[in-house]
N, C-alpha and C positions, 0 to 999 in steps of 0.2 A: 635477395629474397628467395627463400626456398620455393621449389615448384609445388604445384598443388598436390601431387601424389605424395611427395615427401612430407608436406604439412599434414595431410590426412593421416599418414602412417604415424607421425609423431603424436597426433591427437588420440589415436587408438590406444596408445600406451597410458593415457591419462590426460588430465587437464594441464594446460600450460600454466606457468608460474603466475603470470599476471591475472589469469582467470581465477586461480586459487586465492590469491591475495584479495582481489576485489570481492570474490564470493563471500569470504568470511567477514570482511568489513561490512558489507551490505547486510549479511545475516545478523550480525551483532547490532547493527544500527536499527534494523527493523524490529528486533526483539525489544530494544530499548524504547523505540517509538511506541510499540504496542503497550508496554508497561506504563509509560508516562501519559500516553494518549488516553488510556482508560481512566487514570486518575483525573485528568482534565475533564473528560466527558462526564464523569460522575457528579461534577458540580452542577451541571445542567443537562441531564440526559434526555433532551427533547430536541427534535429537528424541525426546521421551518424552511419555507421557500420565500425568497424575496429579500428585502433589506432589514426588516424588523422581526425580532423574535424575543418573547418573554413569557412569563407565566400567564399573562392575560391574553395571549395570542394563540389561536388554535394551532396545534402542532400537526405535522404530517406523519410523525412517528415519535412514539414515546417508548423508552426502554427502561423498565423499572429496576434499575440496578441500585438506586438510592431513593430515599423519600423526596429528593429534590425534583423528581419528575411530576409530582402531584400538584397541579395548579389549584386544587381544592384546598390546599394547605394554607390559604390566605385567610386572614380575618381583618375586618375593617377596624381601624383604631381611631381615626379622627375624621370627622365629616365637616366640611365647611358650608354645607347647605343641602337642601333636599331637592334642588332643582334637577330636572332630567339631565342625564349625562354629566353630572357634576363629578369632578375629579375627587379622589380621596386617597389618603395614605393607608398603608397596610403593612403588616409584618406576618411572618410565618408562624404556624402553630407548632413547629418543630425546629430544632437547631439545624441550620444549613451547613452542609459540608462544603467548605471553601478553602481548604488548606492545600492549594495546588501551585504555589509559587515555585517550589523546587521542581515540581513536575513540568512546568512550563519551560524553565531553564534547561532541564535535561532534554526535553523534547526538541528544543531549538538546537542544542548541541548535537544530538543524534541526527537531526535532519541535515545538518551541514556535513557530517561524516557520510551519510547516505548519498547526498548529492555529489560530493567529491569522488567517492568510490564509483558511483554510477557513471559519472562523466569519464573517469579513467577507463572504465570497462568499455564504454561506447567508442571512445577515441582509439584505444588500443585494438578494439575489435574491427573498426573500420580500416585502420592502417594495416593490420596484419592479414586482413581478408577473412577473419573469423566470422564476421556478420554475414558476409556474402556467401561464404562456403558452407557454413554450418547452421546459420539461423534462418536466413531467408529461404522459404520453401520454393521449389521449382513449380512452374505452372502445371506441369504434368502430375505433380504430387497432390495438388488440391482438387481431388476428385472424390465424389461421394463414396465410391467403392474403396478407395485407398484410406480415406478417413475412417470409414466403418471398420475396416480390418485393423487399423492401428488402434482404434478404441477397444476392440475386442482383445487385443494383446495386452493393453493396459489394464483391462478388467480381469485378466487372468495372468498376473505377473508370476514369473518363475525366477528363482534365485539364479543369478548369473546371466539372465536373459538381456539385461541392459548393461552396456559397456560403461567403463569408468569415464568416458568422454565421448566426443563426437565419433561417428556421425549420429545425429539425432533423428528420431522419427518425426513425421510431419506434425503430429499434435504437439510434440515438444517444441518444435520450431515455432509454430503459431503461438503457443503459450509464452515462450520466452520473448518473442517479438512484441506480444501484447503487453507483457509486464514492463519491458525495458523502454518501449517507445510510446506506450499509451498510458498505462497505470502510473508509472513513476513520474512522468511529466505532469500528469493531472494532479498528483499529490503535491508536487513542488509548487505549482502555480496557485492551486487553491490554498495551500499552506501559507504562501506569501500574502494572500488576501486576509489572513488573520492578523497581519501586522499593520497597525495604523500608520506607521512611518512609510511603509511601502505603498499603501493605498493613497496616502496623501501625495506622494510623489508621482504615482502612476494610477490615477483614478480610473483610467480606462480598463485596467485589469479587473477591477471589481465590477465594473459595468458589463464586462464580457461574460462573467459568470452569473449575472442577474442579481447581484447584491451580496452583502456579507453573509446572510443566513443561507443563501443558495450555495455559496462557495463552501461554507461549513458543512452543509449536507452532502455535497459532492465529495468533499474531503473524507467524510465518514464512510461513504459507500465505496470510494476508491480504496481506502485502506482495508475495508472489509473484504474486497476482492483480493488484495494482497495476502491477507491472512488465510483466505480459502486456498490460494495458490500454495502457501507454505505448508498447510495441512496436507494437501494432496501430494506435494513434493516430498515431504518427510515420509508419508505413507508408502510412496513408491520406492524410496530409498530403503526402508525397512523390508519391503516385500522382495526386492531384488538383490539383497545382500548388504547389510549395514556396514560390516567391516570392509568389504571390498570397495564400496562406494566412498567411505570415509578415507580409505587409503588413497584412492584416486584423487580426492579433493584436497588432501593434505600433503601427500608425498608425490603425487603425480604419477603413480605407477600402480 
């Protein structure tokens, strides 16, 4: 195994091959998940907390990306009595968008690609020392003054100010750790809660997140955090030199 100084010197010339491979697989997987996830969410763009969620249950968040978010779009069709709290059937006043079978299959496939690539990145990072050397911040770095100065540098990016690889700033380290070890695991486990086969075999997983609808809501906000990370990540790449950063992430130099 190369010594630390040699490893860091190698990193300064660009990203390692396994980093580049996993990066692009993860990037393509997330973009595919974003596309398919939006199509799935458009069917019922309302979020709930707990086990049950439908058009007759108050939502904690409604996103008007289709008419499907409108609970007032129901009309009573058949009544079996006028007693209080009597159940009735209903249908929508508008056509429902529900053609998402392809999107669900694509979402599932992309999720497996993301999971395998992320596992490969984590294992290779732990074995090679990349996580310890380049991602985990030192205790002396997590100080308000250092965090503030690093934030100021990120708010005033200069072309060429960011290298093509490690060493990373403290904010980069904290962000990457949060994405790899918090956001992605949250997405995986809440996504598994969407599978009836998984929850039937492991009902404790669903109970841990507080119910199906709670897991769905956490899945939505977790992926929203990933999308925000991607937007900021791409903005920083553009601000610090697109060609230089792409060359480092594709050719490693």
